[in-house]
C-alpha angles and dihedrals in degrees: 000000000000123000089250092054091047090057089056094057122062112238096248093049092044091066093048094052098033094124095050101035124218120336095247114081117253127214089259092059097048118130130246109284112242092190136073122224128156115255127007127359116278119258117264088248089061099052139051120240121222127195143142134241143172110248117186130006135026116316115243122234114273126018111343096197139344138185109252103175139009116199089346095306119120109244104157092108094050099070142272101279126053142182121221137180116253116274138080115315131182111221117195116200129190123214127196116254093221137041127182090345095306128109116245112230140196098032127076116234092250122045136154140219124203111217123191090208123206128199114265093017128116123225124198131189105214132192122197118201104212130178124352127212145143092296093053139261123317120220138189124205123197142143132244135197124215124192123227089275089056093249114146106244105169144009127211128203122233115246137164116292090250093053091047090057089051091052091053091050092050092049092049093047095044112118115245115259115249100236 
């Protein structure tokens, strides 16, 4: 941990989160840039960050979720965290069909979330593993937005990739409100 990062974390909390560092991402933990600009990488405040996580319930063996495509481009081999320019992006995620020997129900293996991404914000595709029974485990996939202070500011429902593209188009073509 650098001297600058140590100043950001109070001493008592620093020991408790020693293995994960401070809550704000550092330059070393930045995602793969899914944009091309001449020169150096853009500052974190100029891009949106995209990742995945397991929300509720026990995590199944193997990968729980991963980002397969962003805006129709295959990205699954590029990593688990990405940086994008602001704007609407369609994120396709793939979920395993099995977990701990049980079938996962109520969600197709490939779903999408449309995110109207803002600079400096973080976007996460989450999967919650809910109840378990004889028929298998139920799961719910959705997206969330967090502002630069890590406050959750929006949630987005998972849809088919085709519907996600339609959502982006409707958000882009929406007339500005007359505030």
